[in-house]
Residue, then its C-alpha position, 0 to 999 in steps of 0.5 A: x545476506x546477498x551483498x551490500x548497498x550504500x554500505x548496508x547489507x542487502x537482505x532477503x525478502x519475505x512473502x507479503x501473502x500474495x495469493x493470486x493475480x490481480x486480474x483474477x481476484x479483481x474480476x471476482x470482487x467486481x461482482x460483490x455489490x455490497x463491497x462496492x457500496x461499502x467502499x464507495x461510501x467510505x472512500x468518498x467520506x474520507x476524501x471529502x474530509x481530507x479536501x476540506x482540511x487541506x484547503x485550510x492550509x495556504x502552504x499545503x504544497x510547501x508542506x508536501x515539498x518539505x515532506x518529500x525533501x526530508x524523505x529523500x534525505x533519509x533515503x540518501x543517508x539511511x545507513x548513517x541515520x540507522x546507526x545514529x538512531x540505534x546508538x541513541x535508542x540504546x543509550x536510553x535503555x532500549x534494545x535494538x534487534x535487526x531482522x533481515x526478513x519476515x522469518x527472522x523478525x518473527x523468531x525475534x519477537x517470539x523469543x522475546x515474548x517467551x522470555x517473559x513467560x507470557x502466552x498472550x500479547x496485546x497489539x497496536x495496529x501495525x502494517x509491519x507486523x501484518x507484512x511479516x504475518x506475526x499474528x499467524x506465526x505467534x498462533x503457531x507457537x501457542x501465543x495469542x495476539x489480541x488486536x486492540x484497534x477497533x477495525x483490526x479487532x473486527x477483521x480478527x474476530x471475523x477471521x478476515x484480512x485487512x483491505x485498507x491501510x488505515x481502515x482495515x475493515x472498510x469493506x464492512x458496514x455497521x450491520x455486518x460489524x454488529x453481526x460479527x460482534x454478536x457471533x464472536x465476542x464473548x458476553x456481548x449484549x444480545x440487544x446490541x444495535x449497529x449504532x457506532x457508539x454502541x459498537x465502540x462501547x462493546x469493543x471497549x468492554x471486550x478489550x479493557x480486561x486485556x489492557x489491564x492484564x497484559x504484560x506484553x505489548x507489540x506495536x509498530x511505529x509511524x516514525x523513528x527520530x534518529x537524533x533522539x532515539x525516539x519512536x512515535x505512534x499516531x492513532x485515533x482511539x487511545x488503544x495505542x496509548x494503553x498498549x504503550x504504557x501499561x505492559x511491562x514489556x514493549x516490543x516494536x517492529x519498525x521498517x528501516x525506512x521509517x526514520x526521520x533525521x531530527x525531532x523538528x522534522x516531525x512537525x512537518x509530518x504531524x501536519x501532513x499525516x492526519x490531514x491526508x489519512x483521516x481528514x483531521x487537523x490534528x491526530x487525537x493520540x500521538x505517543x512518543x517514547x524514548x527508551x526506558x523511563x524508570x518506574x514509568x511505563x514498560x521497563x523492557x523496551x525492544x525494537x525490531x528493525x525490519x528490512x524484508x526487501x527494503x534495501x532491495x527497493x532502495x537499490x532501485x533508482x526509479x522505485x526507491x521513492x516508494x519507501x517515502x510512504x507514510x502509510x496515510x492511504x490517501x492514494x487509495x481513497x482517490x483510486x478508481x480501481x481500488x474503489x471498485x475492487x477493494x483491497x483483497x484483490x491486490x493479494x498483499x499486505x499493502x493494497x491500492x496504488x502504493x501496494x501496486x508498487x511497494x509489493x513488487x519492489x519489496x518481494x520482486x516482480x517476477x512472481x505471477x502475483x506481483x507482476x500483475x500489480x503494476x497493471x492495476x491502475x488506469x494511470x489517471x494520476x489522482x494518487x500522485x496528486x493526493x500523496x502528501x510526500x509526492x510519490x510519483x506512483x504512476x511513473x513507478x508503475x510504468x517503470x515496473x511494467x517495463x521491468x515485467x515486460x523485459x523479464x518476460x522477454x528474456x524468459x521467452x525466446x519466441x517473440x510474444x504477440x506484443x513484440x510482433x505488434x510493436x515490430x509492426x508499428x515500428x515498421x509502419x511509422x518508420x516511413x511515410x510510404x509504409x504508413x501510406x501502404x497500410x492506409x490503403x487497407x482502410x476499406x477492408x476495415x469498413x467491410x469488417x465493421x458491417x452494417x452497424x459500422x462497429x468492429x466488435x471483435x479483433x483476432x489475437x489475445x491482446x487485440x481480442x482483449x481490447x474488444x472484449x469491453x469496447x467496440x471500435x468505430x469503422x475507419x474512414x473510407x480514406x486517410x487524411x493523407x490520401x484525402x489531402x493529396x487528392x484535394x491538393x492536386x485538384x486545387x492545383x489543377x484549378 
């Protein structure tokens, strides 16, 4: 514990599995034509569905404003709401555990599973458990976790990592999924085709035994309702419902920012989330549970409230709105950068535009991997337009770029190339005489352009990097200012 903020402890952060800087990974992924084809098809399909169902609501912008306002209220009252939620959850038979970081959360979950004597658990799709690396930790402790979401199952069987918040296996097509099932799934029909219905049936048969025999389930939560102590999970396949109702012990891991003040606030998000995520008017399965119900469902109900850098993000006045995120992935489906590089290039649990701001805010921007993420954007603003809770992602990206530049400037006493260029620009634009002096050098630029009138290579790291992917047209023979001065004198003489 390293201090307090708004009366709450400021906890440490965990590793979100960053591996290498985004530019390095993105350059490699751009060479994967199959990946780009898979992503292009999937994101365009989801995007078109979303646009259709959003256009049906005349009050869509009002809903976005309401969602944003509710989330701002949550962030302003978070300590109070957390205490209210804990009291109500506990009063209904649940047990709340507080985890400062990934290590503590993993230790708590592991201890709870061991207390049951079980060595297998079924899991509902959860970004929080991916964030803390729960599956890998449980494996190291001799406990096997089985993902039950179809896309998560595909990724797990292929020993891969998710590349999308909503559709973890978005980077794989149907034929690739069939090959994974044939190779990794015991007892699968060798004549399995790549038809979606056949693939879903194979997965259903594979998982049904686990659903019926599992004594322990681990889930995430989309929302926690403070006034009732209720948890909510939304999903599309029914696997979540099986995990949340059949086992004797249910362990939920939820980030502390997922709270909503009242049950009625859920109405807004049940309209925003399905339309923004899967392009559906209504979510197929919405499961809500409030503590323990005698003789019905899990009788041992635990909730791990996860910080893992969230209070640090909350302390950032500009970046805290990233915690408004409801994990719908709408920003990813419209992002031209994500569509071409895929989620793995971001090197963290949260890819795409939201990951480019959330990962640095949660784990710090000083690492080489996180420092490159705020630059993984063209700042086109499509993510802001698509976000159902109006997170101004481009604005936060610019803010984090500034934080990165300032930290590097403090760390290196010798002025960087960028510092020198900015100093030069400051001098040039501080005076008309200075700018006029530089403009007299335009003929030299024309000389450097050569016969084809294109400057193809500039010196230095930054300027040279600019001309690696673009040519600069030759400058004019004189500036407008000089032309105007000469013509005005001629006109006055006439």
